[in-house]
C-alpha positions as CSV (number, residue, x, y, z in Angstrom):
1,X,56.1,1.0,51.4
2,X,54.6,2.4,54.5
3,X,51.2,1.0,53.5
4,X,52.6,-2.5,53.2
5,X,54.3,-2.3,56.6
6,X,51.1,-1.1,58.2
7,X,49.1,-3.9,56.6
8,X,51.7,-6.5,57.7
9,X,51.5,-5.2,61.3
10,X,47.7,-5.2,61.2
11,X,47.6,-8.8,60.0
12,X,50.1,-10.0,62.6
13,X,48.1,-8.4,65.4
14,X,44.8,-9.9,64.0
15,X,46.0,-13.5,63.7
16,X,45.3,-14.4,67.4
17,X,41.6,-13.7,66.6
18,X,41.8,-16.5,64.0
19,X,40.4,-14.6,60.9
20,X,39.0,-16.7,58.1
21,X,39.7,-13.8,55.6
22,X,40.8,-10.2,55.3
23,X,39.9,-8.3,52.2
24,X,40.6,-4.8,50.9
25,X,38.1,-2.8,49.0
26,X,37.9,0.9,47.9
27,X,40.9,2.5,46.3
28,X,43.5,0.0,47.6
29,X,41.7,-2.8,45.7
30,X,40.5,-0.7,42.8
31,X,43.8,0.7,41.6
32,X,43.4,4.4,42.6
33,X,45.2,4.2,46.0
34,X,47.5,7.1,46.9
35,X,49.6,6.6,50.0
36,X,49.0,9.2,52.6
37,X,45.8,10.5,51.0
38,X,43.6,7.4,50.5
39,X,41.9,5.4,53.2
40,X,42.7,1.8,53.8
41,X,39.3,0.1,53.6
42,X,39.3,-3.4,55.0
43,X,36.8,-6.2,55.9
44,X,37.8,-9.1,58.2
45,X,35.8,-12.2,58.7
46,X,36.2,-13.7,62.2
47,X,34.8,-16.8,63.8
48,X,31.6,-15.7,65.6
49,X,29.8,-14.7,67.5
50,X,31.6,-11.4,68.5
51,X,31.0,-10.4,72.0
52,X,32.2,-7.6,74.3
53,X,35.6,-9.4,74.7
54,X,36.1,-9.3,71.0
55,X,35.2,-5.7,70.8
56,X,37.8,-4.9,73.5
57,X,40.5,-6.9,71.7
58,X,39.8,-5.2,68.4
59,X,39.9,-1.8,70.0
60,X,43.2,-2.7,71.7
61,X,44.6,-4.0,68.4
62,X,43.9,-0.7,66.6
63,X,45.0,1.4,69.5
64,X,48.3,-0.5,69.5
65,X,48.8,0.5,65.9
66,X,48.0,4.2,66.3
67,X,51.6,5.4,66.3
68,X,52.4,3.8,62.9
69,X,52.3,6.0,59.9
70,X,48.9,5.9,58.1
71,X,47.2,4.0,61.0
72,X,44.5,6.7,61.3
73,X,43.4,5.9,57.7
74,X,43.0,2.2,58.4
75,X,39.3,1.3,58.7
76,X,38.0,-2.3,59.1
77,X,34.6,-3.9,59.5
78,X,34.5,-7.2,61.3
79,X,32.0,-9.8,60.1
80,X,31.2,-13.4,61.0
81,X,30.2,-16.2,58.7
82,X,26.7,-16.3,60.2
83,X,26.1,-12.6,59.5
84,X,27.4,-12.2,55.9
85,X,24.1,-12.4,54.1
86,X,22.4,-9.3,55.4
87,X,23.6,-6.0,53.8
88,X,21.5,-3.9,56.3
89,X,22.9,-5.5,59.4
90,X,25.4,-3.3,61.3
91,X,28.8,-4.8,62.0
92,X,31.5,-3.9,64.5
93,X,33.8,-1.5,62.7
94,X,36.9,0.5,63.6
95,X,36.9,3.8,61.8
96,X,38.0,7.4,62.6
97,X,39.8,6.3,65.7
98,X,36.9,4.5,67.4
99,X,34.6,1.5,67.4
100,X,31.2,1.8,65.9
101,X,28.6,-0.3,64.2
102,X,27.7,0.1,60.6
103,X,26.5,-2.1,57.6
104,X,28.8,-3.4,54.9
105,X,26.8,-1.8,52.0
106,X,25.8,-3.4,48.7
107,X,28.4,-1.2,47.0
108,X,31.2,-2.5,49.2
109,X,30.0,-6.0,48.7
110,X,30.0,-5.7,45.0
111,X,33.5,-4.1,45.1
112,X,34.7,-7.1,47.0
113,X,33.2,-9.5,44.4
114,X,34.4,-7.5,41.4
115,X,37.9,-6.5,42.4
116,X,38.4,-7.1,46.1
117,X,42.0,-7.7,47.1
118,X,42.6,-10.8,49.3
119,X,45.1,-9.9,52.1
120,X,44.6,-13.1,54.0
121,X,42.6,-16.4,53.8
122,X,39.6,-17.1,51.6
123,X,38.4,-15.0,48.7
124,X,35.1,-13.1,48.8
125,X,33.4,-15.3,46.4
126,X,33.7,-18.3,48.7
127,X,32.1,-16.6,51.7
128,X,30.1,-13.5,50.7
129,X,26.8,-13.8,49.0
130,X,26.5,-12.1,45.5
131,X,24.8,-8.7,45.2
132,X,21.9,-8.8,42.8
133,X,21.8,-5.9,40.3
134,X,18.5,-4.5,41.7
135,X,19.8,-4.5,45.2
136,X,22.8,-2.5,44.1
137,X,20.7,-0.1,42.1
138,X,18.3,0.4,45.0
139,X,21.0,1.2,47.4
140,X,22.7,3.7,45.0
141,X,19.4,5.5,44.5
142,X,18.6,5.7,48.2
143,X,22.1,6.9,49.0
144,X,21.7,9.8,46.5
145,X,18.1,10.6,47.5
146,X,18.3,10.2,51.3
147,X,21.8,11.2,52.1
148,X,23.4,13.3,49.4
149,X,20.3,15.3,48.3
150,X,19.5,16.6,51.8
151,X,23.2,17.4,52.3
152,X,23.2,19.7,49.3
153,X,20.9,22.1,51.2
154,X,23.3,22.4,54.1
155,X,25.4,25.2,52.6
156,X,28.2,25.2,55.2
157,X,29.2,21.7,54.4
158,X,30.2,22.6,50.9
159,X,33.0,24.9,52.0
160,X,35.0,21.7,52.9
161,X,37.1,19.9,50.4
162,X,35.8,16.5,51.4
163,X,32.2,17.3,50.7
164,X,32.9,18.8,47.3
165,X,35.1,15.8,46.4
166,X,32.9,13.0,47.6
167,X,29.6,14.7,46.6
168,X,30.6,15.0,43.0
169,X,32.5,11.8,42.7
170,X,29.8,9.7,44.4
171,X,27.2,11.3,42.0
172,X,29.3,10.3,39.0
173,X,29.9,6.8,40.3
174,X,26.2,6.4,41.0
175,X,25.3,7.6,37.5
176,X,27.6,5.0,35.9
177,X,26.3,2.2,38.2
178,X,22.7,3.0,37.3
179,X,23.5,3.5,33.6
180,X,25.9,0.6,33.0
181,X,25.5,-1.7,36.0
182,X,29.2,-1.4,37.0
183,X,31.4,0.2,39.6
184,X,34.1,2.7,38.8
185,X,37.0,4.3,40.7
186,X,37.2,7.9,41.8
187,X,39.7,8.5,39.1
188,X,37.3,7.2,36.5
189,X,34.5,9.3,38.1
190,X,36.5,12.4,37.5
191,X,36.6,11.7,33.8
192,X,32.9,11.3,33.7
193,X,32.0,14.5,35.5
194,X,32.6,17.0,32.6
195,X,30.2,15.0,30.3
196,X,27.6,15.1,33.1
197,X,27.7,18.9,33.2
198,X,29.7,19.4,36.4
199,X,31.4,22.8,36.7
200,X,34.8,22.5,34.9
201,X,36.7,24.6,37.4
202,X,35.5,22.5,40.3
203,X,36.4,19.3,38.5
204,X,39.9,20.7,37.8
205,X,40.2,21.7,41.5
206,X,39.4,18.2,42.6
207,X,41.9,16.7,40.1
208,X,44.7,19.1,41.2
209,X,44.2,18.4,44.9
210,X,43.9,14.6,44.5
211,X,46.8,14.1,42.1
212,X,49.0,17.1,42.4
213,X,48.7,18.3,46.0
214,X,47.0,21.2,47.9
215,X,49.4,23.9,46.7
216,X,48.3,23.5,43.1
217,X,44.6,24.2,44.0
218,X,44.5,27.9,44.9
219,X,42.1,30.0,42.8
220,X,42.0,33.2,45.0
221,X,40.4,34.2,48.3
222,X,36.8,33.9,47.2
223,X,37.3,30.5,45.6
224,X,35.9,28.4,48.5
225,X,32.6,30.2,48.5
226,X,32.4,30.3,44.7
227,X,33.2,26.6,44.5
228,X,30.6,25.7,47.1
229,X,27.9,27.6,45.2
230,X,28.8,26.1,41.9
231,X,28.9,22.6,43.3
232,X,25.5,22.9,45.0
233,X,23.9,24.6,42.0
234,X,24.9,21.6,39.9
235,X,24.5,18.7,42.3
236,X,21.0,19.4,43.6
237,X,19.2,19.3,40.2
238,X,21.6,16.6,39.0
239,X,20.7,14.3,41.9
240,X,16.9,15.0,41.5
241,X,17.1,14.1,37.8
242,X,19.1,10.9,38.5
243,X,16.6,9.7,41.2
244,X,13.7,10.6,39.0
245,X,15.2,8.7,36.0
246,X,15.9,5.7,38.1
247,X,12.3,5.6,39.4
248,X,11.0,6.0,35.9
249,X,13.2,3.1,34.8
């Protein structure tokens, strides 16, 4: 597989930095990975501390892979053993073709514990502190309240596939996490959306594009605007109710 070849090349290039572990999370670990469509979400634990020289070598590593198929979809956060216990601390991360700093969230950490895939070295349970249920719940509520709810009011965003897909799927996943205390895949989230009251034609559109291809998703020239309106009309009140219910609980 192209994915396997890319991961092999990535690990080979990373070995000179002496990683203690490399883990996959997201769809690659959770069983919903689709080659060419899904991102490759990775976490690497390197001996620390990481200085400017490490940042240069990491950037060079990813730049060297850029001509490989799927390389643009490979994202990796770089942690050190001394900085594993703070979910709010930003870490050096390669994503979307550049270096940045961002946290490894409680959701990602719980994914790693629950179904993380070990690509190299030690398993997550041996290095990564556990994620208490209240910390996971708190993060999920804040993400819905502080990121997704304000985004619903930005109408232009919802004419894009990615916002419709992630907005609805993240809401369904958040609902299940708050209700049942567990994480689910995007495929499972799709099956939850109808019972949560999401617009059926939008859910069908997401399923077609994710699992059948873009050509199967045409509903006519006015579909994009209609889909955006239906998504926002559902998602705004749904997030408000979810956040209120979580606060009441």
